[in-house]
C-alpha positions in Angstrom: 0.0 0.0 0.0 1.3 3.4 -0.9 -0.5 6.6 0.3 -4.2 6.3 0.7 -6.2 9.5 1.2 -9.6 9.6 2.8 -12.7 10.4 0.8 -12.4 14.2 1.3 -8.9 14.0 -0.1 -7.1 16.3 2.3 -7.8 15.4 5.9 -5.5 12.4 6.6 -3.5 9.8 4.8 -2.9 6.1 5.4 0.5 4.5 4.7 1.9 1.0 5.2 5.5 0.0 5.4 7.3 -3.1 6.9 4.4 -4.2 9.0 3.6 -0.7 10.4 0.4 1.1 9.5 0.5 4.9 9.9 -2.3 7.4 9.9 -1.1 10.9 9.5 -3.6 13.7 10.2 -2.9 16.6 7.7 -5.3 19.5 8.1 -2.9 22.2 9.2 -5.4 25.0 8.2 -7.7 23.5 10.8 -5.0 22.7 13.3 -5.5 19.0 12.4 -9.0 19.0 13.9 -10.6 15.6 13.8 -13.3 15.5 11.2 -15.7 12.7 10.4 -13.4 11.8 7.5 -10.4 11.5 9.9 -12.5 9.3 12.2 -13.5 7.1 9.2 -9.9 6.7 8.2 -9.0 5.7 11.8 -11.7 3.1 11.7 -10.3 1.8 8.4 -6.9 1.6 9.9 -8.2 -0.2 13.0 -10.0 -2.8 10.8 -6.8 -3.4 8.7 -4.7 -3.8 11.8 -7.2 -6.3 13.3 -7.7 -8.3 10.2 -4.2 -8.7 8.7 -1.5 -10.8 10.3 1.3 -9.0 8.4 0.4 -5.7 10.1 1.9 -5.5 13.5 1.6 -1.9 14.7 -0.5 1.2 14.1 1.0 4.6 14.5 -1.1 7.8 14.6 0.7 11.1 14.0 0.2 14.5 12.4 1.9 17.2 10.5 2.7 20.8 11.6 2.6 22.4 15.0 -0.6 20.6 16.1 -1.1 16.8 16.5 -4.7 17.8 16.7 -6.7 20.6 18.3 -9.5 18.1 19.0 -12.8 17.4 17.3 -13.7 19.8 14.5 -16.7 21.6 16.1 -17.7 23.0 12.7 -18.4 19.5 11.4 -21.3 17.2 12.2 -20.6 14.8 15.1 -20.5 11.1 14.6 -21.1 8.8 11.7 -24.8 9.3 11.2 -25.2 13.1 11.0 -28.3 14.3 9.2 -29.7 10.7 8.9 -33.4 11.2 8.3 -34.1 7.9 9.9 -32.9 9.2 13.3 -34.2 12.8 13.2 -37.3 11.7 15.1 -35.2 10.6 18.1 -34.8 12.8 21.2 -31.9 15.2 20.5 -29.9 13.8 23.5 -30.4 10.2 22.4 -29.5 11.1 18.8 -26.4 13.0 19.8 -25.1 10.2 22.0 -25.9 7.6 19.3 -23.9 9.6 16.7 -21.0 10.5 19.1 -20.7 6.8 20.0 -18.6 6.4 16.8 -15.7 8.1 18.7 -16.3 6.0 21.9 -16.4 2.8 20.0 -13.2 3.7 18.0 -11.2 4.3 21.1 -12.7 1.1 22.6 -11.5 -0.7 19.5 -8.0 0.6 20.0 -8.0 -1.0 23.4 -9.5 -4.2 22.2 -7.1 -4.9 19.2 -4.4 -7.3 20.4 -1.7 -5.3 18.7 0.2 -2.1 19.7 -1.5 1.1 18.9 0.8 4.1 19.2 0.2 7.9 19.3 3.1 9.9 18.0 2.2 13.5 19.0 4.6 15.7 17.1 2.9 18.9 18.4 0.1 20.2 20.6 -2.5 17.6 21.5 -5.9 18.8 22.8 -9.3 17.5 23.5 -10.2 14.4 21.5 -6.5 14.0 20.7 -5.8 13.3 24.3 -8.9 11.1 24.5 -7.5 9.1 21.6 -4.0 9.0 23.0 -5.0 7.6 26.4 -6.9 4.8 24.7 -3.7 3.7 22.9 -1.0 1.5 24.2 2.0 3.8 23.9 2.4 7.5 23.6 5.4 9.5 22.4 5.9 13.2 21.7 8.4 15.9 20.8 9.7 18.5 23.2 7.3 21.0 21.6 4.2 19.0 22.4 1.6 20.1 25.0 -1.5 18.1 26.2 -4.8 19.5 27.4 -8.5 18.7 27.7 -10.0 22.2 27.5 -13.6 21.0 27.1 -14.4 22.1 30.7 -13.8 25.7 29.6 -16.6 25.3 27.0 -19.0 24.1 29.7 -18.7 20.3 29.2 -16.4 17.6 30.4 -14.2 15.5 28.1 -16.6 12.6 27.6 -14.8 10.2 25.3 -12.2 9.1 27.8 -10.6 12.5 28.4 -11.8 12.3 32.0 -12.2 8.6 32.7 -9.2 7.1 30.9 -7.0 10.1 31.6 -7.7 9.8 35.4 -7.1 6.0 35.3 -3.7 6.7 33.6 -2.4 9.7 35.5 -4.4 9.5 38.8 -7.0 11.8 40.2 -4.7 14.6 41.2 -3.5 15.2 37.6 -6.9 14.2 36.2 -8.3 17.1 38.1 -5.5 19.4 37.0 -6.2 18.7 33.3 -9.9 17.7 33.1 -11.3 19.8 35.9 -9.0 22.9 35.8 -8.4 22.7 32.1 -4.7 23.1 32.5 -2.1 22.0 29.9 1.0 20.0 30.6 4.2 20.2 28.6 6.2 17.3 27.1 8.5 16.7 30.1 5.7 17.1 32.6 3.6 14.7 30.6 6.4 12.1 30.8 6.7 12.7 34.6 3.0 12.0 35.3 2.9 9.0 33.0 0.9 10.5 30.2 3.6 9.8 27.6 6.3 7.1 27.7 9.1 9.1 26.1 10.0 12.4 24.5 12.0 12.1 21.3 13.8 14.9 19.4 11.8 16.5 16.7 14.5 16.0 14.1 14.4 12.2 14.5 10.9 11.8 16.0 9.3 9.3 13.6 12.5 7.4 13.1 12.6 6.9 16.9 9.0 5.9 16.9 9.4 3.4 14.1 12.5 2.0 15.8 10.3 1.3 18.8 7.9 -0.5 16.5 10.6 -2.7 15.1 11.6 -3.7 18.7 8.0 -4.6 19.4 7.8 -6.7 16.3 10.7 -8.8 17.6 8.2 -10.1 20.2 6.0 -12.9 19.1 2.6 -11.5 18.0 0.6 -13.9 20.2 2.7 -13.0 23.3 2.3 -9.3 22.6 -1.4 -9.6 22.3 -1.8 -11.7 25.4 0.4 -9.2 27.4 -1.8 -6.3 26.3 -5.0 -8.2 27.4 -3.3 -9.2 30.7 -2.2 -5.7 31.6 -5.6 -4.3 31.0 -7.2 -7.1 33.1 -4.9 -6.3 36.0 -5.8 -2.7 35.8 -9.5 -3.7 36.1 -9.1 -6.3 38.8 -7.9 -4.9 42.2 -7.9 -8.3 44.1 -4.3 -9.5 44.3 -5.3 -13.2 44.5 -7.4 -12.9 41.3 -4.4 -11.2 39.6 -2.2 -14.2 40.5 -4.8 -16.6 39.2 -4.8 -14.6 35.9 -1.0 -14.9 35.9 -1.1 -18.6 36.2 -3.8 -19.1 33.6 -2.0 -16.9 31.1 1.4 -18.4 31.5 0.2 -22.0 31.6 -1.5 -21.5 28.2 1.7 -20.2 26.6 4.4 -22.5 28.0 3.8 -25.0 25.2 3.4 -22.5 22.4 5.8 -22.9 19.4 7.1 -19.4 19.9 8.1 -20.1 23.5 9.6 -23.6 22.9 11.6 -22.3 20.0 13.1 -19.4 21.9 14.0 -21.3 25.0 16.0 -24.1 23.3 19.3 -22.4 24.0 18.5 -22.4 27.8 17.9 -26.2 27.9 14.2 -25.8 28.8 12.9 -29.4 29.4 9.9 -29.0 27.1 11.9 -27.6 24.2 13.2 -29.9 21.5 16.6 -29.4 19.9 
């Protein structure tokens, strides 16, 4: 696959190389605001990642000084805007039904048993943060900033910008960002656990793709199970239940071909020479 543009032709592009799928948001005149077309392309990327064994990672990035300024407020919300079949519904119900396209997309990022990575080369606001905290890994440049300014508009960040953010950085920083509407810079974002690392702007995507190559050295099944296990541990607070999950997960993998092949050199009893 070369470059694949979305239907509008100028909102984002989808590229594929060496097992890595990349979505690049490219609407600099709109500060890379997330339009329905961008959402549709992200859905397409998620589907490709989930359905093809040869695709191992998804990277989401942008061009220009903004990763994204958030949802494009001038565009219709959701994937059913203006649908005459839903116009009779209560406005609140209809809005939530349409907006669910964002919720389900971010849920899908969490569900796919492959790494989904946000590479924020610039300022990341609103829905950009909501998308980022639903992904497995987050990287940024020193110029990046992160914020969920929805509270200043009279609403809360409702697609994970409050719930997932708080789960990730804790209630103190969740309140700082989602309640007070304050931004955090790149190094502060790393300190509070919002991003995993800060790479120089000059080598940013090279560094991100190098990380992807390291991930692809791990067996795909192991990587997927590890993702599921970590998320389960985050949901289960009982330590005994966590240990039971440990034993179930490991016992199901000790006889896998990937494991047996890789432990031959250690003389593991179950491995064949």
